[in-house]
N, C-alpha and C positions, 0 to 999 in steps of 0.2 A: 638775870632774867632774859628769857628768850620770847620774842613775839613772832609767831608764825602767821603771816598774812595771806588771805585768799585761798585757804586749803579747802578742798572738797572732802567732806566727811563721809566715810563709808562705814556704816553701822546699821544694818537692817532693823535692829531692835530699837533704834533711836529716832525721835522726831526730827533730828538734824540730818538724817541720812540723805545724801545727795546735795546738800546745801553747802555753799561756800561760807566759811566763817574764819575769824581770827582766833588764834589759840595763844593764851598767855601762860608760859611755863616758868615757875619760880622754884628753885632748889629741887628740880627734878620732878615736880608735881604740877599738874594742870591747875591753874588758879581761876581761869575764866575762859569761856567760849562764847563769843558774841559776834554780831555782824560787823562791827567796827570797834576795834580797841585802839585807843591812842595812848601809848606808853613811851614817853620820851627817854626813859632810863634803860630800856630794853634793847638788846641786839635784835634787829629786825631781819627776818627772812621772808621775802616775798616769793611765795611758792605757787603763784597762779598756774593752774594746769596740773598741779600735783594733788595726790589724794593722801589722806591719813585714815588709819583704821585702828581697831583694837589689835592687841598682840596676836601674832600668828602661832599656830601649833604645827609641829612637824612630827607626825607619828611614824615616819619611815626612816628616821636617822639611824645610820650605822656607823659605828666607831671601831677603829682597829684594836682597841684594848680588849683583852690582852693578846700579845703576840704580833700584831701588825701595826705597832705604833708608828712605823715609818710612813704609813699611809695617812693616818690621822689618829690623834689621841683625844682624851676627854677635854683637855684644855683647849686645843685648837678647835674642836667642834663646838664647844661652848662659846668661845670668842666669835666664831663665825656666825653662829645663830644669833647672838646678841646684836651684832652689827647689822644683821639682816632683818631685824624686827621680830624675831621669833622669841616668844616668852615661855614656851614649854615644849 
């Protein structure tokens, strides 16, 4: 389990937009978002000053496949996108 403490939520479609909340994640899924979560068994990240948002979309991705794989290929582009928070 992972407990993210004091994250500012950025989601204009949510009533939580702009509010600081704790986020409890278990097995890769959000289990709870509350003002204060106390979870002794979780790994805790205090991220005061950081923001969380829904997944990002990059509509301008360009990959070197086929022919320019030395520049970037589908695997390296996918890995970089996932690490950067992009979901599509």
